[in-house]
LUMMIMI-309015 format. One record per residue (C-alpha): x, y, z; residue number from 1. Coordinates in nm, 2 decimals, m for minus. Layout:
<pts>
+--------+--------+--------+-----+
:     px :     py :     pz : num :
+--------+--------+--------+-----+
:      X :      Y :      Z : NUM :
...
+--------+--------+--------+-----+
</pts>
This chain:
<pts>
+--------+--------+--------+-----+
:     px :     py :     pz : num :
+--------+--------+--------+-----+
:  m0.75 :  m1.98 :  m0.05 :   1 :
:  m0.66 :  m1.62 :  m0.09 :   2 :
:  m0.72 :  m1.45 :  m0.42 :   3 :
:  m0.43 :  m1.28 :  m0.59 :   4 :
:  m0.38 :  m0.91 :  m0.58 :   5 :
:  m0.52 :  m0.67 :  m0.84 :   6 :
:  m0.34 :  m0.38 :  m0.69 :   7 :
:   0.00 :  m0.38 :  m0.53 :   8 :
:   0.07 :  m0.14 :  m0.25 :   9 :
:   0.34 :  m0.02 :  m0.01 :  10 :
:   0.29 :   0.02 :   0.36 :  11 :
:   0.33 :   0.37 :   0.50 :  12 :
:   0.68 :   0.27 :   0.63 :  13 :
:   0.78 :   0.13 :   0.29 :  14 :
:   0.66 :   0.45 :   0.12 :  15 :
:   0.87 :   0.66 :   0.36 :  16 :
:   1.18 :   0.46 :   0.27 :  17 :
:   1.10 :   0.47 :  m0.10 :  18 :
:   1.07 :   0.85 :  m0.07 :  19 :
:   1.42 :   0.87 :   0.09 :  20 :
:   1.56 :   0.66 :  m0.20 :  21 :
:   1.37 :   0.87 :  m0.46 :  22 :
:   1.54 :   1.19 :  m0.32 :  23 :
:   1.88 :   1.04 :  m0.42 :  24 :
:   1.79 :   1.09 :  m0.79 :  25 :
:   1.91 :   0.73 :  m0.87 :  26 :
:   1.57 :   0.60 :  m0.95 :  27 :
:   1.30 :   0.72 :  m1.20 :  28 :
:   1.01 :   0.68 :  m0.96 :  29 :
:   0.87 :   0.48 :  m0.67 :  30 :
:   0.77 :   0.19 :  m0.89 :  31 :
:   1.13 :   0.15 :  m1.00 :  32 :
:   1.24 :   0.16 :  m0.63 :  33 :
:   0.98 :  m0.10 :  m0.54 :  34 :
:   1.11 :  m0.33 :  m0.82 :  35 :
:   1.46 :  m0.28 :  m0.69 :  36 :
:   1.34 :  m0.37 :  m0.34 :  37 :
:   1.18 :  m0.69 :  m0.49 :  38 :
:   1.52 :  m0.79 :  m0.64 :  39 :
:   1.69 :  m0.70 :  m0.31 :  40 :
:   1.45 :  m0.92 :  m0.11 :  41 :
:   1.50 :  m1.22 :  m0.34 :  42 :
:   1.88 :  m1.18 :  m0.34 :  43 :
:   1.89 :  m1.15 :   0.04 :  44 :
:   1.65 :  m1.44 :   0.12 :  45 :
:   1.38 :  m1.23 :   0.26 :  46 :
:   1.13 :  m1.47 :   0.10 :  47 :
:   0.99 :  m1.64 :   0.40 :  48 :
:   0.61 :  m1.66 :   0.45 :  49 :
:   0.51 :  m1.55 :   0.10 :  50 :
:   0.16 :  m1.66 :   0.16 :  51 :
:   0.08 :  m1.44 :   0.45 :  52 :
:  m0.24 :  m1.24 :   0.40 :  53 :
:  m0.13 :  m0.91 :   0.56 :  54 :
:   0.20 :  m0.74 :   0.56 :  55 :
:   0.10 :  m0.43 :   0.74 :  56 :
:  m0.13 :  m0.15 :   0.67 :  57 :
:  m0.12 :  m0.07 :   0.30 :  58 :
:  m0.16 :   0.31 :   0.31 :  59 :
:   0.11 :   0.43 :   0.09 :  60 :
:   0.18 :   0.42 :  m0.28 :  61 :
:  m0.04 :   0.18 :  m0.48 :  62 :
:  m0.03 :   0.05 :  m0.84 :  63 :
:  m0.25 :  m0.17 :  m1.05 :  64 :
:  m0.07 :  m0.49 :  m1.15 :  65 :
:  m0.10 :  m0.39 :  m1.52 :  66 :
:   0.13 :  m0.10 :  m1.44 :  67 :
:   0.37 :  m0.31 :  m1.23 :  68 :
:   0.40 :  m0.61 :  m1.46 :  69 :
:   0.29 :  m0.51 :  m1.81 :  70 :
:   0.44 :  m0.83 :  m1.97 :  71 :
:   0.39 :  m1.07 :  m1.67 :  72 :
:   0.77 :  m1.11 :  m1.64 :  73 :
:   0.77 :  m1.05 :  m1.26 :  74 :
:   0.48 :  m1.30 :  m1.22 :  75 :
:   0.67 :  m1.56 :  m1.42 :  76 :
:   0.99 :  m1.50 :  m1.22 :  77 :
:   0.80 :  m1.56 :  m0.89 :  78 :
:   0.63 :  m1.87 :  m1.02 :  79 :
:   0.97 :  m2.00 :  m1.14 :  80 :
:   1.15 :  m1.93 :  m0.81 :  81 :
:   0.86 :  m2.02 :  m0.58 :  82 :
:   0.65 :  m2.29 :  m0.74 :  83 :
:   0.45 :  m2.34 :  m0.42 :  84 :
:   0.32 :  m1.98 :  m0.44 :  85 :
:  m0.04 :  m1.96 :  m0.59 :  86 :
:  m0.07 :  m1.59 :  m0.57 :  87 :
:   0.24 :  m1.44 :  m0.73 :  88 :
:   0.12 :  m1.07 :  m0.72 :  89 :
:   0.06 :  m1.11 :  m0.34 :  90 :
:   0.42 :  m1.25 :  m0.32 :  91 :
:   0.55 :  m0.95 :  m0.52 :  92 :
:   0.38 :  m0.71 :  m0.28 :  93 :
:   0.52 :  m0.89 :   0.02 :  94 :
:   0.87 :  m0.90 :  m0.12 :  95 :
:   0.87 :  m0.53 :  m0.23 :  96 :
:   0.77 :  m0.43 :   0.13 :  97 :
:   1.02 :  m0.67 :   0.29 :  98 :
:   1.29 :  m0.54 :   0.07 :  99 :
:   1.21 :  m0.18 :   0.14 : 100 :
:   1.19 :  m0.25 :   0.52 : 101 :
:   1.53 :  m0.41 :   0.52 : 102 :
:   1.69 :  m0.13 :   0.31 : 103 :
:   1.53 :   0.12 :   0.55 : 104 :
:   1.70 :  m0.05 :   0.84 : 105 :
:   2.03 :  m0.01 :   0.67 : 106 :
:   1.96 :   0.36 :   0.58 : 107 :
:   1.86 :   0.43 :   0.94 : 108 :
:   2.17 :   0.27 :   1.08 : 109 :
:   2.44 :   0.36 :   0.82 : 110 :
:   2.29 :   0.62 :   0.59 : 111 :
:   2.19 :   0.58 :   0.23 : 112 :
:   2.54 :   0.52 :   0.08 : 113 :
:   2.58 :   0.39 :  m0.28 : 114 :
:   2.30 :   0.20 :  m0.44 : 115 :
:   2.55 :  m0.07 :  m0.54 : 116 :
:   2.60 :  m0.14 :  m0.17 : 117 :
:   2.25 :  m0.31 :  m0.17 : 118 :
:   2.33 :  m0.55 :  m0.45 : 119 :
+--------+--------+--------+-----+
</pts>
C-alpha cells in the first residue's frame, strides 16, 4: 500500500497553467489556484483513478500538507466523498493536477475567459 503524501506538488505543465491563471490577478497565489483546480476536478468528475501512484513528473510548485490543509478540512472532504481512498493527500494532489490540466485545455482552446466559466 502506498504511503500518503507529506508534500503536494504540481507537474511542470500544471505549474505553467497555474502561472497563466495567476497573471489574471483573480487569485492570491498558486496554492489558491491549486485549491480552485481541486474543486473544479471534483465538480467535473475528473476523479477517476485516485489511487494511481504517479501523475507525471512533479517538478513545479510544491507545498507541505501543513500549508495546504492547515485544519484537515480538505482531507476530510476527500474521505467523505471517496471513502475507498486510503491516501487523501495523494488524491488531493492528483485532483489538483487533473483540474489544472483540464482548465489548461480550455485556456489553450478558448482563452482564459471569466473564472466563473469554470464553475
